[in-house]
C-alpha positions as CSV (number, residue, x, y, z in Angstrom):
1,M,0.0,0.0,0.0
2,I,1.3,3.4,-1.0
3,E,2.0,5.8,1.9
4,T,1.8,9.6,1.5
5,Y,4.4,11.3,3.5
6,L,3.5,14.8,2.5
7,H,0.2,15.8,0.8
8,I,-0.3,19.4,-0.3
9,N,-3.9,20.2,-1.5
10,C,-4.4,23.6,-3.1
11,R,-8.0,24.5,-2.6
12,F,-8.8,27.6,-4.7
13,D,-12.5,27.6,-3.7
14,Q,-11.5,27.7,0.0
15,K,-8.5,29.9,-0.6
16,C,-6.3,27.6,1.5
17,F,-3.7,24.9,1.4
18,I,-4.3,21.6,3.2
19,L,-1.2,19.6,4.5
20,N,-1.5,16.0,5.6
21,T,-0.1,12.4,5.6
22,Q,-1.7,9.1,4.7
23,L,-0.7,5.9,6.4
24,N,-2.3,2.4,6.0
25,G,-5.1,4.0,3.9
26,F,-6.0,6.5,6.6
27,W,-5.5,10.3,6.5
28,G,-4.0,12.0,9.5
29,D,-4.9,15.3,11.1
30,E,-5.1,18.1,8.5
31,V,-3.2,21.3,8.8
32,E,-5.0,24.2,7.1
33,I,-3.0,27.3,5.9
34,K,-4.5,30.4,4.5
35,P,-1.7,32.5,3.2
36,G,-3.9,34.8,1.2
37,G,-3.7,35.2,-2.6
38,I,-0.3,33.5,-3.3
39,I,-1.6,31.5,-6.3
40,R,-4.5,32.0,-8.7
41,T,-6.2,29.9,-11.3
42,D,-4.9,30.2,-14.9
43,S,-1.7,31.8,-13.6
44,E,1.8,30.4,-13.5
45,F,3.3,29.7,-10.1
46,S,6.3,28.0,-8.5
47,C,6.5,25.7,-5.6
48,A,9.5,24.6,-3.5
49,I,9.6,22.0,-0.8
50,G,12.7,21.7,1.5
51,I,13.2,18.5,3.5
52,V,15.2,19.1,6.6
53,E,15.5,17.5,10.0
54,G,12.2,17.6,11.7
55,E,10.1,19.3,9.1
56,Y,9.2,20.1,5.5
57,R,9.5,23.8,4.5
58,I,7.1,24.9,1.9
59,A,6.9,28.0,-0.3
60,F,4.8,29.1,-3.3
61,N,6.0,31.9,-5.6
62,R,9.1,32.4,-3.4
63,R,7.0,33.1,-0.3
64,S,7.0,30.7,2.7
65,I,3.6,29.4,3.6
66,G,4.9,27.5,6.6
67,C,6.3,24.2,7.9
68,F,4.9,20.7,8.3
69,F,6.7,18.4,10.7
70,H,7.7,14.8,9.8
71,K,5.1,12.2,10.8
72,L,6.9,9.5,8.9
73,P,10.6,9.0,8.1
74,F,11.3,11.0,5.0
75,E,14.2,8.7,4.0
76,K,11.7,6.3,2.5
77,I,10.2,8.7,0.0
78,N,10.7,7.4,-3.6
79,Q,8.0,9.0,-5.7
80,I,6.5,12.4,-6.4
81,E,2.9,12.6,-7.8
82,F,0.9,15.5,-9.2
83,V,-2.9,15.1,-9.5
84,G,-5.5,17.6,-10.6
85,E,-6.1,20.3,-13.1
86,I,-2.6,21.6,-13.6
87,N,0.1,21.8,-16.3
88,I,3.7,21.1,-15.2
89,S,6.4,23.1,-16.9
90,S,9.5,21.9,-15.0
91,I,10.6,19.8,-12.0
92,A,14.0,19.9,-10.3
93,V,15.3,17.9,-7.4
94,Q,18.3,19.3,-5.5
95,A,20.2,17.2,-3.0
96,D,21.6,20.0,-0.9
97,C,19.4,23.0,-0.9
98,N,21.5,24.8,1.7
99,N,18.2,26.2,3.2
100,Q,17.5,28.1,0.0
101,L,14.4,28.3,-2.1
102,Y,15.0,30.6,-5.0
103,N,17.4,33.5,-5.4
104,G,18.1,33.8,-1.6
105,V,14.6,33.3,-0.4
106,P,14.9,30.9,2.6
107,F,12.8,27.8,3.6
108,L,13.2,29.2,7.1
109,P,14.6,32.7,7.5
110,D,18.1,31.4,8.5
111,N,19.8,33.9,6.2
112,L,17.5,36.5,4.8
113,E,19.1,38.5,2.0
114,G,21.3,41.2,3.5
115,L,21.4,39.6,6.9
116,P,24.3,37.6,8.4
117,P,24.0,33.8,7.9
118,E,25.9,32.8,11.1
119,I,23.2,30.9,13.0
120,S,23.6,27.8,15.2
121,T,22.0,24.6,14.1
122,N,21.4,23.7,17.8
123,P,18.2,25.7,18.6
124,P,17.4,26.4,22.3
125,I,13.7,26.3,21.3
126,S,11.9,24.3,18.7
127,A,8.2,23.6,19.3
128,F,5.5,22.5,16.9
129,Y,1.9,23.5,17.6
130,P,2.5,24.7,21.2
131,A,-0.3,26.0,23.3
132,V,-0.9,29.7,23.7
133,P,0.1,31.5,25.8
134,F,3.6,30.1,25.1
135,R,6.5,31.0,27.4
136,K,9.9,29.4,27.5
137,L,13.1,30.0,29.4
138,L,16.2,30.2,27.3
139,P,19.3,28.2,28.2
140,R,21.4,31.2,27.1
141,P,20.7,34.8,26.0
142,P,20.6,35.8,22.4
143,S,23.6,37.5,20.8
144,D,24.4,39.2,17.5
145,G,23.2,36.9,14.8
146,S,20.5,35.2,16.8
147,S,16.9,35.0,15.6
148,L,13.4,33.9,16.7
149,Y,11.2,32.3,14.0
150,V,7.5,32.2,14.6
151,S,5.0,30.6,12.3
152,L,1.4,31.3,13.3
153,I,-2.2,31.7,12.2
154,P,-4.2,34.5,13.8
155,K,-7.6,33.4,15.1
156,T,-10.7,34.2,13.1
157,E,-11.9,36.8,15.7
158,A,-8.3,38.0,16.5
159,V,-7.9,41.5,18.0
160,R,-4.2,41.3,18.9
161,F,-1.3,39.0,19.7
162,E,2.1,39.7,21.2
163,I,5.7,38.5,21.1
164,N,7.9,39.4,24.1
165,F,11.6,39.0,25.0
166,H,11.6,39.0,28.8
167,C,14.5,39.7,31.2
168,N,15.0,38.2,34.6
169,S,12.2,35.7,34.4
170,T,12.5,32.9,36.9
171,E,10.4,30.0,35.5
172,D,8.2,28.9,32.5
173,S,4.8,30.2,33.2
174,E,1.5,31.1,31.6
175,D,1.4,34.3,33.6
176,T,1.8,36.9,31.0
177,S,1.6,40.0,33.2
178,E,4.4,42.5,33.3
179,T,4.8,41.9,37.1
180,N,6.2,38.4,36.3
181,S,9.1,40.0,34.5
182,K,11.0,43.0,35.7
183,E,11.8,44.1,32.2
184,I,10.8,43.4,28.6
185,A,13.6,44.1,26.1
186,Y,11.4,43.6,23.0
187,H,7.6,43.8,22.8
188,A,5.8,43.4,19.5
189,S,2.0,43.9,19.6
190,F,0.2,42.9,16.4
191,R,-3.1,44.9,16.3
192,V,-5.7,43.8,13.9
193,K,-8.2,46.7,14.0
194,E,-5.4,49.3,14.1
195,R,-3.7,47.6,11.1
196,C,-0.3,48.0,12.7
197,I,2.5,46.5,14.7
198,V,3.6,48.3,17.9
199,L,7.1,47.8,19.3
200,N,8.1,48.9,22.8
201,S,10.0,48.0,26.0
202,W,8.9,47.6,29.6
203,E,11.4,49.3,32.0
204,N,11.1,50.8,35.5
205,S,7.5,49.3,35.8
206,K,6.2,51.2,32.8
207,W,6.0,51.2,29.1
208,Q,8.4,53.3,27.2
209,T,8.0,55.2,23.8
210,E,6.2,53.2,21.1
211,L,7.5,52.6,17.6
212,R,4.8,51.8,15.0
213,A,4.7,50.3,11.6
214,D,1.7,49.9,9.3
215,F,0.9,46.2,8.8
216,R,-2.4,44.5,8.2
217,V,-3.0,41.3,10.1
218,I,-5.7,39.2,8.3
219,P,-7.4,36.8,10.7
220,A,-7.0,33.1,9.8
221,V,-4.2,33.9,7.3
222,H,-0.8,32.4,8.0
223,L,2.2,34.6,9.0
224,D,5.9,33.8,9.2
225,I,7.7,36.2,11.6
226,L,11.4,36.6,12.0
227,I,12.9,38.7,14.8
228,F,16.6,39.0,14.0
229,C,19.0,40.1,16.8
230,E,21.8,42.5,15.7
231,S,24.4,44.3,17.8
232,R,22.4,47.5,17.9
233,Q,18.8,46.5,17.1
234,F,16.1,43.9,16.6
235,R,15.1,43.5,13.0
236,T,11.6,42.4,12.4
237,C,10.7,40.6,9.1
238,I,7.3,39.2,8.1
239,N,6.7,36.7,5.3
240,G,10.3,37.2,4.2
241,E,10.1,41.0,4.0
242,H,11.8,43.5,6.3
243,L,9.2,45.6,8.2
244,I,10.8,47.6,11.1
245,D,13.9,47.9,13.3
246,F,13.8,48.4,17.1
247,P,17.0,49.8,18.7
248,H,18.2,48.0,21.8
249,R,17.1,49.7,25.0
250,L,18.2,46.9,27.3
251,P,21.3,44.7,27.0
252,M,20.6,41.5,25.1
253,D,22.5,39.4,27.6
254,R,19.8,40.0,30.1
255,I,17.1,38.4,28.0
256,N,16.2,34.9,29.3
257,S,12.7,34.0,28.1
258,V,10.4,34.2,25.1
259,E,6.6,34.7,25.4
260,I,3.9,34.6,22.8
261,S,0.3,35.4,23.8
262,G,-3.0,36.6,22.4
263,D,-5.4,35.7,19.7
264,T,-3.4,33.3,17.6
265,K,-2.6,29.7,17.0
266,L,1.0,28.7,16.8
267,V,2.4,26.4,14.2
268,H,6.1,26.5,14.9
269,V,8.4,28.4,17.3
270,R,12.1,28.2,16.8
271,A,14.9,30.1,18.5
272,I,18.1,29.9,16.4
273,W,21.4,30.8,18.0
C-alpha cells in the first residue's frame, strides 16, 4: 500500500492549502494554511519544498507558507505525484538546498538577503503547535546573529497578539503579566483593528516610547515572523520582507525567556542561536 508522507492540496475555492499524511489507507490530522492570494487559477506559479531535519519547509512563488513536521521517516520517500487540473512546466530535485528556495529566499529565514547567515543549528527552542500562551526560558541569552522564527495563524476573531523577550524571568509560566518579568527588552504587539505592529519595551515598571509600523494582520491567514538580533537593534521581518527595526534599550545578555500570547494559533516556534 502506498503511503503519502506529504500531501499538499491547493483548494482555490476555499483559498487555502491543506497539508496531511496518509498511512495504512487513513489520512492523519489536517493542517490548514490560509496565506492569502499567493496563487491563482490560470496563472503560473512556482512551488518549492525543502526537506530538513524535523520538518518540510514549503513555499509558493518564493513566499514561505509554513512548515509541516515529519510524521513518517522521509528517507523512505521514492515518488512524487501531481494530480488535478494543472500543467507542469519543469521539475527539479536538488540534493543540498542549503536552506534556500529561489534567489536567496529561505525555507526558514536562516539567512535573509542582506542579513548575516551565522546561525547555530542547535536551537534552544523548537516547538510545533504549542499551546498559547507560550512561554519558555532560554538556556542562554541571544547574541548578534540570533533569531526567533514564529509561524502562526491569527484566530478568526483576532484582536491582537504579542511576542515578548523577557529579562530576569525565573520560570516557565502562563502568567503573561508585566509583574512576572521586571523588564521586557522587546515587545511586539500585532493589532488587527489598528492595522499596525507596535514595538516597545517595559522598564522601570512602565511602558516606554512606542514605535509603530503599518501592517495589516488578516485573521486566519498564516504569517511567518522573524525577529533577528543584531548588535544595535532587533530587525523584524514578516513573510520574508523587512518591516521595522527596534534599537536596543536593554542589553541582550539580560534576555532569558520568550513569550507569545494573544489571539493566535502557533504552528512552529524556533529560536536559532
